[in-house]
Each structure stands twice: as structure tokens, then as C-alpha cells.
SELOFI-385287 format. One record per residue: residue number from 1; z, y, x of N, C-alpha, C, O in turn. Coordinates in pm, 1 decimal, padded with zeros to 6 digits. Atoms other than C-alpha are relative to their C-alpha. Example, Ala and Ser with C-alpha at 12.3 -4.5 7.8 and 13.67 -1.06 7.14 Angstrom:
+-----+----------+----------+----------+----------+----------+----------+----------+----------+----------+----------+----------+----------+
|   n |     n.zz |     n.yy |     n.xx |    ca.zz |    ca.yy |    ca.xx |     c.zz |     c.yy |     c.xx |     o.zz |     o.yy |     o.xx |
+-----+----------+----------+----------+----------+----------+----------+----------+----------+----------+----------+----------+----------+
|   1 |  00000.0 | -00119.0 |  00089.0 |  00780.0 | -00450.0 |  01230.0 |  00000.0 |  00120.0 |  00090.0 |  00066.5 |  00118.1 |  00193.6 |
|   2 | -00006.0 | -00119.0 | -00082.0 |  00714.0 | -00106.0 |  01367.0 |  00073.0 |  00109.0 | -00077.0 |  00089.9 |  00219.8 | -00026.1 |
+-----+----------+----------+----------+----------+----------+----------+----------+----------+----------+----------+----------+----------+
// end
This chain:
+-----+----------+----------+----------+----------+----------+----------+----------+----------+----------+----------+----------+----------+
|   n |     n.zz |     n.yy |     n.xx |    ca.zz |    ca.yy |    ca.xx |     c.zz |     c.yy |     c.xx |     o.zz |     o.yy |     o.xx |
+-----+----------+----------+----------+----------+----------+----------+----------+----------+----------+----------+----------+----------+
|   1 |  00000.0 | -00117.7 |  00085.4 |  00000.0 |  00000.0 |  00000.0 |  00000.0 |  00123.4 |  00089.5 |  00067.1 |  00126.5 |  00192.6 |
|   2 |  00010.2 | -00126.0 | -00072.4 | -00085.7 |  00350.2 |  00121.6 |  00034.8 |  00113.9 | -00095.5 | -00010.1 |  00116.1 | -00210.1 |
|   3 | -00034.7 | -00119.7 |  00076.3 |  00064.5 |  00678.2 | -00001.6 | -00064.9 |  00118.5 |  00069.7 | -00044.6 |  00139.8 |  00189.2 |
|   4 |  00064.1 | -00120.0 | -00053.7 | -00141.9 |  00992.9 |  00047.6 |  00065.1 |  00123.7 | -00057.4 |  00089.0 |  00132.8 | -00177.8 |
|   5 | -00064.0 | -00124.7 |  00041.1 |  00016.1 |  01337.4 |  00037.2 | -00084.2 |  00116.6 |  00050.4 | -00119.2 |  00122.4 |  00168.3 |
|   6 |  00075.5 | -00120.0 | -00033.8 | -00175.7 |  01665.9 |  00032.3 |  00087.4 |  00120.8 | -00027.7 |  00142.3 |  00135.4 | -00136.9 |
|   7 | -00070.5 | -00126.9 |  00014.6 | -00005.2 |  01999.9 |  00089.6 | -00105.1 |  00109.0 |  00008.3 | -00170.7 |  00124.7 |  00111.2 |
|   8 |  00108.2 | -00096.7 |  00011.4 | -00235.0 |  02281.6 | -00022.3 |  00056.9 |  00140.9 | -00019.3 |  00127.1 |  00168.5 | -00116.5 |
|   9 | -00042.9 | -00139.1 |  00009.7 | -00167.2 |  02649.6 |  00043.6 | -00103.7 |  00077.6 | -00079.9 | -00223.9 |  00064.7 | -00056.7 |
|  10 |  00087.9 | -00080.3 |  00084.8 | -00311.5 |  02887.5 | -00214.4 |  00037.3 |  00147.2 |  00010.5 |  00154.4 |  00182.2 |  00024.4 |
|  11 | -00020.4 | -00144.4 |  00003.3 | -00354.8 |  03264.0 | -00214.2 | -00045.0 |  00050.4 | -00136.5 | -00150.3 |  00011.8 | -00187.3 |
|  12 |  00028.0 | -00058.0 |  00131.4 | -00346.0 |  03459.1 | -00540.2 | -00000.8 |  00152.7 |  00014.1 |  00091.1 |  00218.3 | -00034.9 |
|  13 | -00003.1 | -00142.7 | -00031.6 | -00444.5 |  03812.6 | -00429.0 | -00002.2 |  00092.4 | -00121.5 |  00044.5 |  00206.0 | -00112.9 |
|  14 |  00008.5 | -00082.9 |  00120.9 | -00507.7 |  03942.1 | -00782.5 |  00128.5 | -00003.2 | -00082.3 |  00140.9 |  00070.8 | -00180.0 |
|  15 | -00120.0 |  00022.0 |  00079.1 | -00164.9 |  03833.5 | -00906.4 |  00106.6 |  00105.3 |  00031.0 |  00123.6 |  00145.8 |  00146.0 |
|  16 | -00101.9 | -00104.2 | -00019.2 |  00115.9 |  04087.1 | -00961.6 |  00133.8 | -00034.7 | -00064.5 |  00217.1 |  00054.0 | -00083.6 |
|  17 | -00129.2 |  00040.2 |  00056.1 |  00401.3 |  03885.5 | -01116.1 |  00017.8 | -00150.8 |  00013.7 | -00079.0 | -00225.4 |  00028.1 |
|  18 | -00027.3 |  00143.9 | -00003.2 |  00571.8 |  03547.8 | -01103.9 | -00050.9 | -00068.6 | -00126.5 | -00094.7 | -00183.6 | -00122.9 |
|  19 |  00048.5 |  00056.9 |  00125.8 |  00478.9 |  03494.8 | -01468.5 | -00150.5 | -00027.4 |  00007.7 | -00196.4 | -00132.3 | -00037.5 |
|  20 |  00142.9 |  00020.1 | -00017.4 |  00109.4 |  03539.3 | -01387.4 | -00029.7 | -00115.2 |  00094.1 | -00121.1 | -00194.2 |  00070.7 |
|  21 |  00016.9 |  00109.7 | -00096.3 |  00141.5 |  03305.6 | -01089.9 |  00023.5 | -00133.9 | -00067.7 | -00054.9 | -00227.0 | -00049.3 |
|  22 | -00030.8 |  00126.2 |  00067.5 |  00302.0 |  03034.7 | -01302.7 | -00113.2 | -00041.9 | -00093.7 | -00145.7 | -00160.3 | -00103.1 |
|  23 |  00111.0 |  00031.6 |  00089.2 |  00018.2 |  03057.6 | -01554.3 | -00119.0 | -00058.8 |  00075.1 | -00178.9 | -00156.8 |  00030.8 |
|  24 |  00111.5 |  00050.4 | -00081.5 | -00246.1 |  03008.6 | -01284.2 |  00032.2 | -00140.2 |  00051.3 | -00051.8 | -00229.9 |  00044.5 |
|  25 | -00037.4 |  00130.2 | -00055.8 | -00055.4 |  02719.6 | -01125.8 |  00003.8 | -00108.4 | -00106.5 | -00035.6 | -00222.0 | -00080.1 |
|  26 | -00002.4 |  00099.7 |  00108.1 | -00002.8 |  02544.2 | -01459.2 | -00141.4 | -00044.6 | -00035.5 | -00164.5 | -00162.7 | -00061.4 |
|  27 |  00139.7 |  00036.0 |  00028.7 | -00378.5 |  02557.4 | -01524.7 | -00055.5 | -00092.2 |  00108.7 | -00121.4 | -00191.8 |  00078.9 |
|  28 |  00048.4 |  00083.5 | -00110.5 | -00455.2 |  02415.7 | -01180.4 |  00063.2 | -00138.4 | -00006.9 | -00006.4 | -00239.3 |  00004.2 |
|  29 | -00070.7 |  00128.1 |  00004.6 | -00190.0 |  02144.2 | -01210.0 | -00051.1 | -00087.4 | -00113.4 | -00075.6 | -00206.3 | -00093.2 |
|  30 |  00043.9 |  00078.7 |  00115.1 | -00301.4 |  02034.3 | -01556.0 | -00141.4 | -00054.0 |  00020.3 | -00167.9 | -00170.6 | -00008.7 |
|  31 |  00138.4 |  00044.5 | -00015.6 | -00671.7 |  02019.5 | -01470.8 | -00014.3 | -00103.9 |  00110.7 | -00091.4 | -00198.9 |  00096.8 |
|  32 |  00006.2 |  00098.5 | -00108.6 | -00618.0 |  01834.3 | -01140.9 |  00060.0 | -00133.3 | -00045.5 |  00002.1 | -00239.2 | -00021.5 |
|  33 | -00063.7 |  00123.5 |  00047.3 | -00379.2 |  01583.2 | -01299.0 | -00089.7 | -00072.9 | -00098.9 | -00097.2 | -00195.7 | -00097.3 |
|  34 |  00089.0 |  00060.4 |  00098.7 | -00626.0 |  01525.3 | -01582.8 | -00125.7 | -00058.8 |  00066.1 | -00168.4 | -00168.9 |  00031.2 |
|  35 |  00124.4 |  00042.6 | -00064.2 | -00934.2 |  01496.3 | -01358.8 |  00019.1 | -00118.8 |  00093.9 | -00063.8 | -00209.7 |  00096.7 |
|  36 | -00017.5 |  00099.4 | -00105.3 | -00786.6 |  01278.7 | -01081.3 |  00113.2 | -00099.1 | -00025.5 |  00127.5 | -00196.5 |  00048.4 |
|  37 | -00112.0 |  00088.0 |  00033.5 | -00481.6 |  01115.0 | -01243.0 |  00094.2 | -00018.4 |  00120.5 |  00131.7 | -00130.3 |  00155.6 |
|  38 | -00094.1 |  00003.4 | -00110.9 | -00256.6 |  01206.6 | -00949.9 |  00116.6 |  00093.8 | -00029.9 |  00108.8 |  00177.4 | -00119.9 |
|  39 | -00117.7 | -00084.9 |  00017.4 |  00084.7 |  01370.6 | -00921.5 | -00020.3 |  00132.1 |  00072.2 | -00079.8 |  00137.3 |  00179.9 |
|  40 |  00011.2 | -00133.2 | -00060.6 |  00103.9 |  01742.9 | -00849.9 |  00122.9 |  00082.3 | -00037.5 |  00171.6 |  00075.8 | -00150.3 |
|  41 | -00114.1 | -00087.6 |  00025.0 |  00390.2 |  01990.3 | -00815.5 | -00004.7 |  00118.9 |  00093.6 | -00066.4 |  00112.7 |  00200.0 |
|  42 | -00014.8 | -00114.7 | -00088.5 |  00465.3 |  02331.7 | -00672.8 |  00112.4 | -00032.6 |  00097.2 |  00222.0 | -00069.7 |  00055.5 |
|  43 | -00100.4 |  00041.8 | -00098.3 |  00651.4 |  02271.0 | -00348.3 |  00027.8 |  00104.2 |  00107.8 |  00084.6 |  00072.0 |  00212.1 |
|  44 | -00030.4 | -00103.6 | -00097.3 |  00670.4 |  02601.6 | -00167.5 | -00041.1 |  00137.1 | -00049.2 | -00121.8 |  00149.7 | -00141.3 |
|  45 |  00028.5 | -00140.0 |  00033.3 |  00657.2 |  02982.0 | -00187.6 |  00026.3 |  00032.1 | -00146.8 | -00046.6 |  00110.9 | -00207.1 |
|  46 | -00027.6 | -00019.8 |  00142.4 |  00814.8 |  02973.4 | -00534.5 |  00032.2 |  00144.8 | -00036.9 |  00006.2 |  00186.8 | -00149.7 |
|  47 | -00040.6 | -00136.7 |  00031.8 |  00943.4 |  03331.0 | -00510.3 | -00102.4 |  00105.7 |  00039.1 | -00077.6 |  00225.0 |  00021.9 |
|  48 |  00103.6 | -00095.0 | -00039.6 |  00623.2 |  03489.5 | -00379.6 | -00105.4 |  00012.3 | -00109.3 | -00145.8 | -00088.3 | -00167.8 |
|  49 |  00095.9 | -00024.3 |  00107.8 |  00377.6 |  03645.8 | -00624.4 | -00141.1 | -00044.0 |  00034.6 | -00213.3 | -00093.9 | -00051.8 |
|  50 |  00139.9 |  00018.9 | -00035.0 |  00056.5 |  03600.6 | -00430.0 | -00024.4 | -00118.6 |  00092.0 | -00129.2 | -00127.2 |  00156.1 |
|  51 |  00012.8 |  00118.4 | -00084.9 |  00114.1 |  03273.7 | -00246.5 |  00065.4 | -00118.2 | -00069.0 |  00165.6 | -00103.4 | -00139.0 |
|  52 | -00055.8 |  00121.2 |  00059.3 |  00177.2 |  02916.3 | -00354.3 | -00033.4 | -00119.6 |  00087.9 | -00132.8 | -00120.0 |  00160.5 |
|  53 |  00026.7 |  00126.6 | -00067.1 |  00201.4 |  02570.1 | -00207.4 |  00010.6 | -00109.5 | -00105.4 |  00113.8 | -00124.8 | -00170.7 |
|  54 | -00000.8 |  00112.5 |  00092.4 |  00105.2 |  02272.6 | -00420.8 | -00000.7 | -00129.5 |  00080.2 | -00066.5 | -00140.1 |  00183.7 |
|  55 | -00002.7 |  00132.2 | -00060.9 |  00181.3 |  01913.1 | -00329.5 | -00062.7 | -00100.9 | -00094.6 | -00034.3 | -00101.4 | -00214.3 |
|  56 |  00069.0 |  00102.2 |  00078.0 | -00035.6 |  01624.8 | -00447.3 |  00032.9 | -00135.6 |  00060.0 |  00035.7 | -00150.3 |  00182.2 |
|  57 | -00030.6 |  00134.5 | -00047.5 |  00052.5 |  01256.5 | -00423.5 | -00084.4 | -00103.6 | -00070.9 | -00106.1 | -00096.6 | -00191.8 |
|  58 |  00082.1 |  00106.4 |  00055.5 | -00162.2 |  00947.9 | -00470.7 |  00032.6 | -00129.6 |  00074.1 |  00060.1 | -00128.1 |  00194.1 |
|  59 | -00031.7 |  00131.0 | -00056.9 | -00101.2 |  00576.3 | -00411.5 | -00119.8 | -00091.5 | -00019.3 | -00184.1 | -00090.3 | -00124.3 |
|  60 |  00110.9 |  00094.1 |  00009.3 | -00361.4 |  00310.7 | -00337.1 |  00008.3 | -00104.6 |  00109.3 |  00110.0 | -00117.5 |  00177.5 |
|  61 |  00001.1 |  00107.5 | -00099.7 | -00461.1 |  00025.1 | -00112.6 | -00089.2 |  00032.2 |  00119.6 | -00085.3 | -00039.3 |  00219.7 |
|  62 |  00095.6 | -00031.2 | -00105.2 | -00726.2 |  00194.3 |  00103.8 |  00011.3 |  00146.9 |  00041.2 | -00008.6 |  00236.5 | -00040.9 |
|  63 | -00013.3 | -00137.3 | -00047.3 | -00670.0 |  00502.4 |  00318.3 | -00129.7 |  00079.4 | -00012.2 | -00123.9 |  00195.5 | -00052.8 |
|  64 |  00123.9 | -00078.5 |  00015.0 | -01040.6 |  00604.6 |  00323.8 | -00024.7 |  00046.9 | -00144.0 | -00074.1 |  00157.6 | -00165.3 |
|  65 |  00017.4 | -00039.4 |  00140.0 | -01049.2 |  00608.6 | -00056.9 |  00096.6 |  00112.4 | -00035.3 |  00059.5 |  00206.9 | -00104.9 |
|  66 | -00097.8 | -00105.3 |  00026.6 | -00730.7 |  00816.4 | -00070.8 | -00040.6 |  00130.2 |  00069.2 | -00024.5 |  00238.1 |  00012.3 |
|  67 |  00047.5 | -00119.3 | -00071.2 | -00870.8 |  01056.3 |  00190.8 | -00110.1 |  00069.6 | -00079.4 | -00108.5 |  00191.7 | -00094.7 |
|  68 |  00109.6 | -00055.8 |  00078.9 | -01185.0 |  01104.5 | -00017.4 |  00052.3 |  00064.3 | -00128.2 |  00006.9 |  00171.9 | -00167.0 |
|  69 | -00058.0 | -00054.0 |  00122.8 | -00980.6 |  01158.0 | -00333.1 |  00067.9 |  00133.3 |  00026.0 |  00047.0 |  00229.2 | -00048.3 |
|  70 | -00070.9 | -00124.3 | -00030.2 | -00760.1 |  01422.6 | -00171.0 | -00096.3 |  00110.3 |  00043.1 | -00072.4 |  00227.2 |  00012.5 |
|  71 |  00101.2 | -00100.3 | -00035.7 | -01063.8 |  01599.8 | -00023.1 | -00070.3 |  00050.3 | -00125.8 | -00100.8 |  00169.0 | -00136.8 |
|  72 |  00059.7 | -00040.7 |  00127.5 | -01219.2 |  01601.4 | -00370.5 |  00092.9 |  00093.3 | -00077.2 |  00046.2 |  00184.2 | -00145.9 |
|  73 | -00097.1 | -00088.4 |  00064.6 | -00898.4 |  01761.3 | -00501.6 | -00011.5 |  00140.7 |  00058.0 | -00014.6 |  00238.5 | -00016.7 |
|  74 |  00012.5 | -00130.8 | -00065.2 | -00928.8 |  02043.4 | -00246.5 | -00127.0 |  00070.6 | -00048.4 | -00123.1 |  00188.7 | -00082.6 |
|  75 |  00126.8 | -00057.9 |  00044.4 | -01293.1 |  02101.1 | -00342.1 |  00005.3 |  00039.5 | -00147.9 | -00049.6 |  00142.6 | -00186.8 |
|  76 | -00012.9 | -00028.1 |  00143.4 | -01209.4 |  02087.3 | -00714.7 |  00080.6 |  00127.8 | -00022.5 |  00040.4 |  00213.8 | -00100.9 |
|  77 | -00084.3 | -00119.8 |  00013.8 | -00930.3 |  02347.4 | -00682.0 | -00077.6 |  00123.3 |  00046.6 | -00071.6 |  00228.0 | -00017.8 |
|  78 |  00079.3 | -00111.5 | -00050.2 | -01158.9 |  02570.7 | -00475.6 | -00107.4 |  00040.0 | -00100.8 | -00129.4 |  00158.9 | -00123.9 |
|  79 |  00107.1 | -00026.6 |  00096.5 | -01439.9 |  02539.6 | -00732.4 |  00051.4 |  00062.9 | -00129.6 | -00023.8 |  00130.4 | -00199.9 |
|  80 | -00057.0 | -00059.2 |  00120.9 | -01204.1 |  02640.0 | -01014.5 | -00001.3 |  00152.4 |  00008.3 | -00015.9 |  00219.6 | -00093.8 |
|  81 |  00005.0 | -00144.3 | -00018.6 | -01195.5 |  02991.4 | -00868.7 |  00123.4 |  00075.3 | -00045.8 |  00120.1 |  00197.9 | -00055.8 |
|  82 | -00123.1 | -00065.2 |  00044.9 | -00841.0 |  03062.1 | -00987.3 |  00084.8 |  00050.3 |  00116.1 |  00167.2 |  00140.1 |  00098.8 |
|  83 | -00076.8 | -00036.1 | -00118.3 | -00699.3 |  03090.9 | -00635.2 | -00084.9 | -00027.4 |  00123.1 | -00175.9 | -00110.2 |  00120.7 |
|  84 |  00067.7 |  00025.2 | -00127.3 | -00820.6 |  03109.2 | -00277.5 |  00070.9 | -00114.6 |  00071.2 |  00192.8 | -00111.8 |  00088.4 |
|  85 | -00058.0 |  00115.1 | -00069.4 | -00767.5 |  02779.8 | -00096.1 |  00020.2 |  00036.8 |  00145.9 | -00071.9 |  00082.6 |  00213.7 |
|  86 | -00032.4 | -00023.4 | -00139.9 | -00592.9 |  02818.9 |  00236.6 |  00005.4 | -00132.1 |  00074.9 | -00083.9 | -00215.8 |  00062.2 |
|  87 | -00015.1 |  00120.8 | -00081.8 | -00468.2 |  02548.6 |  00470.5 |  00029.3 | -00122.3 | -00087.2 |  00104.6 | -00115.3 | -00184.3 |
|  88 | -00022.6 |  00128.2 |  00067.7 | -00477.4 |  02187.6 |  00352.9 |  00046.6 | -00101.2 |  00104.6 | -00023.1 | -00126.4 |  00202.9 |
|  89 | -00054.6 |  00100.4 | -00091.8 | -00258.8 |  01928.6 |  00527.6 |  00012.4 | -00132.8 | -00073.5 |  00065.3 | -00138.6 | -00184.5 |
|  90 | -00004.0 |  00132.0 |  00061.3 | -00291.4 |  01558.2 |  00454.8 |  00078.0 | -00095.2 |  00090.2 |  00061.6 | -00094.8 |  00212.2 |
|  91 | -00075.3 |  00101.7 | -00072.2 | -00052.8 |  01279.6 |  00554.6 | -00009.9 | -00131.9 | -00076.7 | -00023.0 | -00133.1 | -00199.1 |
|  92 |  00005.3 |  00131.7 |  00062.4 | -00061.6 |  00905.3 |  00489.3 |  00116.8 | -00083.1 |  00049.5 |  00152.5 | -00079.1 |  00167.3 |
|  93 | -00113.0 |  00087.7 | -00030.3 |  00226.2 |  00660.4 |  00478.8 | -00038.9 | -00142.2 | -00040.2 | -00078.5 | -00167.0 | -00154.2 |
|  94 |  00033.4 |  00139.9 |  00025.6 |  00165.4 |  00286.5 |  00506.8 |  00129.0 | -00077.3 | -00027.5 |  00222.5 | -00076.3 |  00052.6 |
|  95 | -00120.0 |  00074.7 |  00040.6 |  00416.7 |  00069.0 |  00325.6 | -00024.0 | -00149.7 |  00009.6 |  00065.5 | -00228.6 | -00020.4 |
+-----+----------+----------+----------+----------+----------+----------+----------+----------+----------+----------+----------+----------+
// end
């Protein structure tokens, strides 16, 4: 079993409140979870208006498939146009 974790930094330059940030993040989280059936949560920069860190988790049997899935998540979030995608860090844990 392989666990893949993606940490994705997002920039929200047009945002001017925490309430606005939460709305954008909820849309991203819901659409990614629906499209890819993976876990997603906000895991950093909770108190900043124009920055966010989302964490994505996926479990499978093949690391290359998980890598492709997580790369597709990054591309999907970028294509949504709701936030600017910054640094993306991926880690894999073999159980």
C-alpha cells in the first residue's frame, strides 16, 4: 500500500477577508474531492487572507498512479482559476 500526500500552496491576491478566502477554498475542496475522490483539507496559513495551504491525501497500490493523480489535482486546481498555484510538494509513504 502507498499513501500519497500533496501539499499545495495557493495565492489569493484578489481576496480581502477570511470569509472570502473560506468561500474560495470550499469551492476548490468540493470540486477536487468530487472529481478525484481524494481527501483534502486546509493545513496552513489559516489566518492569512491572501495565502492558503491545502493538503491532499490518496491511497493506492502503485506510486506512479498516485503521482499522476496528484499531478492532475495540481493542474485541475490551476485550471479552475480561483487561486494562483504556488509550490507543490509531494511525498509518498510505503506501508
